[in-house]
C-alpha positions as CSV (number, residue, x, y, z in Angstrom):
1,M,-25.5,51.0,-31.2
2,A,-22.1,52.3,-29.7
3,L,-23.4,53.9,-26.3
4,N,-20.7,54.8,-24.0
5,C,-19.9,57.2,-21.3
6,G,-16.6,58.3,-20.1
7,I,-15.9,59.2,-16.4
8,V,-13.2,61.9,-16.0
9,G,-12.2,64.0,-13.4
10,L,-9.0,65.0,-11.4
11,P,-7.2,62.3,-9.7
12,N,-8.8,61.1,-6.4
13,V,-12.1,62.4,-6.7
14,G,-13.7,58.9,-6.7
15,K,-14.1,57.9,-10.4
16,S,-12.8,54.5,-9.9
17,T,-14.9,53.9,-6.7
18,I,-18.2,55.1,-8.7
19,F,-17.1,53.1,-11.8
20,S,-16.7,49.7,-9.6
21,A,-20.2,50.4,-7.7
22,L,-21.7,51.2,-11.4
23,S,-20.4,48.2,-13.1
24,G,-19.9,45.5,-10.2
25,A,-16.4,45.3,-11.7
26,Q,-13.3,46.2,-9.5
27,A,-11.5,49.1,-11.1
28,E,-8.1,49.9,-9.6
29,A,-8.4,52.5,-7.1
30,A,-5.7,53.9,-4.7
31,N,-4.9,56.9,-2.5
32,Y,-2.3,58.5,-5.1
33,P,-2.8,60.0,-8.7
34,F,-2.8,57.9,-12.0
35,C,-3.7,54.5,-10.3
36,T,-5.5,53.8,-13.5
37,I,-3.7,54.0,-16.5
38,N,-5.8,52.0,-19.2
39,P,-9.2,53.0,-19.1
40,N,-11.5,50.4,-17.4
41,V,-14.7,49.5,-19.2
42,G,-18.0,48.2,-17.5
43,I,-21.5,47.4,-19.3
44,V,-23.9,48.7,-17.0
45,S,-27.8,47.7,-16.9
46,V,-30.3,50.4,-17.2
47,P,-32.7,50.4,-14.2
48,D,-36.2,50.1,-15.3
49,E,-39.3,49.1,-13.4
50,R,-41.3,48.9,-16.6
51,L,-39.6,45.7,-17.4
52,D,-39.8,44.1,-14.2
53,K,-43.6,44.6,-14.3
54,L,-43.7,43.1,-18.1
55,R,-41.6,40.3,-16.6
56,A,-44.4,39.6,-13.9
57,I,-47.1,39.9,-16.5
58,F,-45.4,37.7,-19.1
59,K,-43.3,35.4,-16.9
60,P,-40.7,35.1,-19.8
61,E,-37.9,32.5,-20.0
62,R,-35.4,35.3,-19.9
63,T,-35.6,38.9,-19.3
64,I,-32.6,41.3,-20.9
65,P,-32.6,45.1,-20.0
66,A,-30.9,47.9,-21.7
67,V,-27.4,48.6,-21.2
68,V,-25.2,51.5,-21.4
69,E,-21.2,51.3,-21.6
70,F,-18.9,53.3,-18.9
71,V,-15.2,53.5,-19.4
72,D,-13.4,54.9,-16.5
73,I,-10.6,57.2,-17.6
74,A,-7.6,58.3,-15.6
75,G,-7.5,61.4,-13.7
76,L,-6.4,64.8,-15.7
77,V,-4.3,67.3,-14.1
78,K,-3.3,70.8,-15.0
79,G,-1.1,70.7,-18.1
80,A,-2.6,67.5,-19.3
81,S,-3.0,69.0,-22.8
82,K,0.8,69.5,-23.0
83,G,1.1,66.0,-21.8
84,E,1.5,66.2,-18.2
85,G,0.2,63.3,-16.0
86,L,0.3,61.1,-19.3
87,G,-2.5,63.6,-20.4
88,N,-2.2,63.3,-24.1
89,Q,-2.9,59.2,-23.8
90,F,-5.8,60.0,-21.5
91,L,-7.6,62.6,-23.6
92,S,-7.4,60.3,-26.6
93,H,-9.7,58.1,-24.5
94,I,-12.0,60.7,-23.8
95,R,-12.2,61.5,-27.6
96,E,-13.5,57.9,-28.2
97,V,-16.8,58.3,-26.0
98,S,-20.1,59.5,-27.0
99,V,-20.7,61.7,-23.7
100,Y,-18.7,62.0,-20.5
101,I,-19.3,62.6,-16.9
102,Q,-17.1,64.8,-15.2
103,V,-16.9,63.7,-11.4
104,V,-16.3,66.5,-8.9
105,R,-14.9,66.1,-5.3
106,C,-17.3,67.5,-2.8
107,F,-16.2,66.0,0.6
108,D,-13.6,66.7,2.9
109,N,-11.0,64.1,4.0
110,P,-7.5,64.8,5.2
111,D,-6.6,60.9,4.4
112,I,-7.4,61.0,0.7
113,I,-4.9,63.4,-1.4
114,H,-6.2,66.2,-3.2
115,V,-3.5,66.9,-6.2
116,E,-3.9,70.6,-5.3
117,N,-4.1,70.1,-1.6
118,R,-7.3,71.8,-1.3
119,I,-11.2,71.2,-1.8
120,D,-12.7,73.9,-4.6
121,P,-15.2,72.1,-6.7
122,A,-15.4,75.3,-8.9
123,E,-11.4,75.2,-9.2
124,D,-11.5,71.6,-9.9
125,I,-14.0,72.1,-12.7
126,E,-12.0,75.0,-14.4
127,T,-9.0,73.1,-14.2
128,I,-10.6,70.1,-16.3
129,N,-12.5,72.3,-18.7
130,I,-9.6,74.5,-19.4
131,E,-7.4,71.5,-20.4
132,L,-10.2,70.2,-22.4
133,A,-10.6,73.4,-24.3
134,L,-6.8,73.5,-24.9
135,A,-6.8,70.1,-26.3
136,D,-9.5,71.1,-28.7
137,L,-7.5,74.1,-29.7
138,E,-4.7,71.9,-30.6
139,T,-7.1,70.0,-33.0
140,L,-8.6,73.2,-34.1
141,A,-5.4,74.4,-35.3
142,K,-4.2,71.4,-37.5
143,R,-7.9,71.3,-38.9
144,R,-7.7,74.9,-39.8
145,E,-4.1,74.5,-41.4
146,R,-5.6,71.9,-43.6
147,A,-8.6,73.9,-44.6
148,E,-6.3,76.8,-45.8
149,R,-4.4,74.7,-47.8
150,A,-7.6,73.4,-49.4
151,L,-8.5,77.1,-50.3
152,R,-5.2,77.3,-52.4
153,V,-5.1,74.1,-54.2
154,Q,-8.4,72.0,-54.3
155,S,-11.3,72.4,-56.4
156,K,-14.2,74.7,-56.3
157,A,-16.5,72.4,-54.6
158,D,-13.6,71.6,-51.8
159,Q,-12.9,75.3,-51.5
160,K,-16.6,76.0,-50.5
161,T,-16.4,73.1,-47.9
162,A,-13.0,74.5,-46.5
163,E,-14.9,78.0,-46.3
164,T,-17.8,76.4,-44.0
165,V,-15.1,74.6,-42.1
166,L,-13.1,77.9,-41.3
167,S,-16.3,79.8,-40.4
168,A,-17.0,77.1,-38.1
169,L,-13.7,76.9,-36.6
170,A,-13.5,80.7,-36.2
171,K,-16.7,80.7,-34.0
172,I,-15.4,77.6,-31.8
173,G,-11.6,79.0,-31.5
174,A,-13.1,82.1,-30.1
175,A,-15.1,80.2,-27.5
176,L,-12.4,78.0,-26.6
177,E,-10.1,80.9,-26.2
178,Q,-12.2,82.0,-23.3
179,G,-12.4,78.3,-21.7
180,K,-15.7,77.7,-23.1
181,S,-16.8,74.4,-24.4
182,A,-17.3,73.9,-28.4
183,R,-21.1,72.6,-27.8
184,S,-21.8,76.0,-26.6
185,V,-21.2,77.4,-29.7
186,P,-24.3,78.1,-32.2
187,L,-23.6,76.3,-35.5
188,N,-26.0,75.8,-38.3
189,D,-26.0,72.1,-39.9
190,D,-23.4,72.6,-42.5
191,E,-21.1,74.0,-40.1
192,R,-21.5,71.2,-37.5
193,E,-21.2,68.5,-40.3
194,A,-17.9,70.2,-41.8
195,V,-16.2,69.8,-38.5
196,Y,-17.7,66.6,-37.4
197,D,-14.2,65.0,-38.5
198,C,-12.5,67.2,-35.6
199,H,-14.1,65.0,-32.8
200,F,-14.0,68.1,-30.5
201,I,-13.9,66.6,-26.7
202,T,-15.8,69.9,-25.6
203,M,-18.5,69.3,-28.3
204,K,-19.7,65.9,-26.4
205,P,-22.5,66.3,-24.2
206,Q,-21.5,66.5,-20.4
207,L,-23.1,66.4,-17.0
208,Y,-21.3,66.7,-13.7
209,V,-21.4,64.3,-10.6
210,C,-21.1,65.5,-7.1
211,N,-19.2,62.9,-5.4
212,T,-20.1,63.6,-1.6
213,D,-19.9,62.0,1.7
214,E,-22.7,60.3,3.6
215,E,-23.1,63.6,5.8
216,G,-23.6,65.4,2.5
217,M,-26.4,63.1,1.6
218,K,-28.2,63.3,4.8
219,A,-28.2,67.3,4.6
220,L,-29.5,67.0,0.9
221,A,-32.1,64.7,2.2
222,S,-33.2,67.6,4.5
223,G,-33.1,70.1,1.8
224,V,-29.9,71.9,2.3
225,A,-27.0,71.4,0.0
226,S,-23.4,71.8,0.9
227,P,-21.4,74.7,-0.4
228,Y,-19.4,72.2,-2.5
229,I,-22.6,70.7,-4.0
230,Q,-24.2,74.1,-4.7
231,A,-21.0,75.4,-6.4
232,V,-21.2,72.4,-8.7
233,R,-25.0,73.0,-9.4
234,N,-24.3,76.6,-10.1
235,R,-21.5,75.7,-12.7
236,A,-24.1,72.9,-14.1
237,S,-26.9,75.4,-14.6
238,A,-24.7,78.3,-16.1
239,E,-23.7,75.7,-19.0
240,G,-27.1,74.4,-19.5
241,S,-25.9,71.0,-17.9
242,E,-27.0,68.8,-15.2
243,A,-25.4,67.6,-12.0
244,V,-26.2,64.6,-10.1
245,V,-25.5,64.1,-6.3
246,I,-24.4,60.7,-5.1
247,C,-21.9,59.3,-2.5
248,G,-19.5,56.9,-4.3
249,K,-18.4,55.3,-0.9
250,F,-22.1,54.6,0.2
251,E,-23.1,53.2,-3.3
252,S,-20.2,50.9,-3.3
253,E,-21.0,49.5,-0.1
254,L,-24.8,49.5,-1.1
255,G,-23.9,47.2,-3.9
256,D,-22.5,44.7,-1.7
257,I,-26.1,44.1,-0.2
258,D,-28.2,41.5,-2.0
259,D,-31.3,41.7,0.3
260,P,-33.9,44.1,-0.9
261,E,-35.1,45.2,2.8
262,E,-31.5,45.6,4.1
263,K,-30.7,47.4,1.1
264,A,-34.0,49.6,1.4
265,A,-33.2,50.2,5.4
266,F,-29.6,51.1,4.3
267,M,-31.0,53.8,1.8
268,S,-33.3,55.2,4.1
269,E,-30.5,55.9,6.7
270,L,-29.5,58.6,4.3
271,G,-33.1,59.5,3.3
272,M,-32.5,57.9,-0.2
273,K,-35.5,56.1,-2.0
274,E,-33.5,54.7,-4.8
275,P,-29.8,54.3,-5.4
276,G,-28.0,57.3,-6.4
277,L,-26.2,55.5,-9.3
278,S,-29.7,54.7,-10.9
279,A,-30.3,58.7,-10.9
280,L,-26.9,58.7,-12.6
281,I,-27.6,55.8,-15.2
282,H,-30.9,57.5,-16.1
283,A,-29.1,60.8,-16.5
284,V,-26.7,59.6,-18.8
285,Y,-29.5,57.6,-20.9
286,R,-31.0,61.3,-21.3
287,L,-27.8,62.8,-22.1
288,L,-27.4,60.5,-24.9
289,G,-30.9,61.4,-26.1
290,L,-31.9,57.7,-25.8
291,R,-35.5,56.1,-25.5
292,T,-36.4,52.4,-24.6
293,F,-39.2,50.2,-26.4
294,F,-39.7,46.8,-25.4
295,T,-40.7,43.3,-26.9
296,A,-42.8,41.1,-24.5
297,G,-43.7,37.5,-24.7
298,A,-43.4,34.2,-23.0
299,D,-39.9,33.3,-24.3
300,E,-38.3,36.8,-23.5
301,C,-39.0,40.5,-22.3
302,R,-36.4,42.9,-23.7
303,A,-35.6,46.5,-23.5
304,W,-34.3,47.8,-26.6
305,T,-32.6,51.4,-27.0
306,I,-33.3,53.9,-29.6
307,F,-32.8,57.6,-30.3
308,A,-35.6,59.9,-29.5
309,G,-37.5,60.6,-33.0
310,D,-36.5,57.2,-34.4
311,T,-39.3,55.6,-36.6
312,A,-40.8,52.1,-36.6
313,P,-38.3,51.0,-39.2
314,R,-35.0,52.1,-37.5
315,A,-36.7,50.5,-34.2
316,A,-36.9,47.3,-36.0
317,G,-33.6,47.4,-37.2
318,V,-32.1,47.6,-33.7
319,I,-33.2,44.1,-33.3
320,H,-32.1,42.9,-36.7
321,T,-31.0,44.6,-40.0
322,D,-33.6,42.6,-41.9
323,F,-36.5,43.6,-39.9
324,E,-35.9,47.1,-41.0
325,K,-35.0,46.4,-44.6
326,G,-38.5,44.7,-45.3
327,F,-40.5,46.6,-42.7
328,I,-44.3,46.0,-43.1
329,K,-46.0,47.2,-40.1
330,A,-45.6,47.5,-36.3
331,E,-48.1,46.0,-33.8
332,V,-48.0,48.6,-30.9
333,Y,-49.3,49.4,-27.4
334,S,-47.8,51.2,-24.6
335,C,-46.4,49.8,-21.1
336,G,-49.4,51.6,-19.5
337,D,-52.0,49.7,-21.5
338,I,-50.4,46.2,-20.6
339,F,-50.3,47.4,-16.7
340,Q,-54.0,48.7,-16.9
341,Y,-55.4,45.7,-18.7
342,G,-53.1,42.8,-17.7
343,A,-53.3,41.1,-21.1
344,E,-52.9,41.8,-24.9
345,A,-56.5,40.4,-25.3
346,R,-57.8,42.9,-23.2
347,I,-56.0,45.7,-24.8
348,K,-57.5,44.7,-28.1
349,E,-60.7,44.7,-26.8
350,A,-60.5,48.2,-25.2
351,G,-59.3,49.3,-28.5
352,K,-55.8,50.4,-27.5
353,Y,-53.8,47.8,-29.9
354,R,-52.8,49.8,-32.7
355,V,-51.1,49.2,-36.2
356,E,-48.4,51.5,-37.2
357,G,-46.6,52.2,-40.3
358,K,-43.1,53.4,-41.5
359,E,-43.7,57.0,-40.4
360,Y,-44.7,56.3,-36.7
361,I,-42.2,57.7,-34.4
362,V,-41.3,55.1,-31.7
363,Q,-42.4,56.6,-28.2
364,D,-40.6,55.7,-25.0
365,G,-42.4,52.8,-23.4
366,D,-43.9,51.4,-26.6
367,V,-44.4,47.5,-26.7
368,M,-44.1,46.5,-30.3
369,F,-44.3,43.4,-32.3
370,F,-42.9,44.1,-35.8
371,K,-44.2,42.3,-39.4
372,F,-41.6,42.2,-42.0
373,N,-40.9,40.6,-45.4
374,V,-37.3,39.8,-46.8
């Protein structure tokens, strides 16, 4: 399952710092634009205390968390859709990810260059969103040309498909011309399927990340959001999106601390109960529409990733395709059950151990054992 999230934004807003803190990989970061040319890729474990509790109960030989892939994409600038700042190359990288987060600078620091020589989160967001919309308009124009040609020379069936494509493109084009995203356009299932091959950037789910400083985090802990953070939150709310606040510099330093008590003390200085990156990873997980089920035993405790609404056979197929092909049944209980009763035998005694069939919709936090025959 390809689960990747691109990190985009203007140059020098902290994308590479956040990526390095997330992945533990040192992405190139410098106080000048375009220090990142080729995208950096990191595999990031999804923090889940349920997996930690399962490990404590089963004491397995190995424990494997769910993961999400993050891609650090070079900074975009005004004119990127026309090739400014190697924009065409960077935009192609965004098209390859499932979702993207837009990092917005929400701190003052005269020592860190801003490409526009000013700090204005709302304007930064507008710059990025307009460039992405312009890039999608170019894609739209090419697809419309193909559809119009199909109306003239293709078969009746292909002409009908072309009509659906043109209907969808007309709606999307009107939104893009106003600087709005393709994902904001209501499309029916046929229209959405017809333009899937366009791979519009702004059709992808997006969330915002406010990269603030330590003072901004302290103020937020006391219930006061800085004007910069509030500006991003307002924009996210208007789009039906989410805004996560983190301090990239602090998170990077936090990642270098191994001792749990020292780490907790370091976080308490900013009024934090958990690393900001954990909140970001979980937000991306939700944005991707993902859920987690577990397999647990003495050999291995593992978190597996599925999409919300997946059935038991689909979940089995995540482990191995043979499990899905030969699915017979799934033995299921919830994490809450094992945490309450402490052992599978006691779960069975309490009548909480279930047998589910092919139509069962897997729930987040299910612990499952599959029976199959191939």
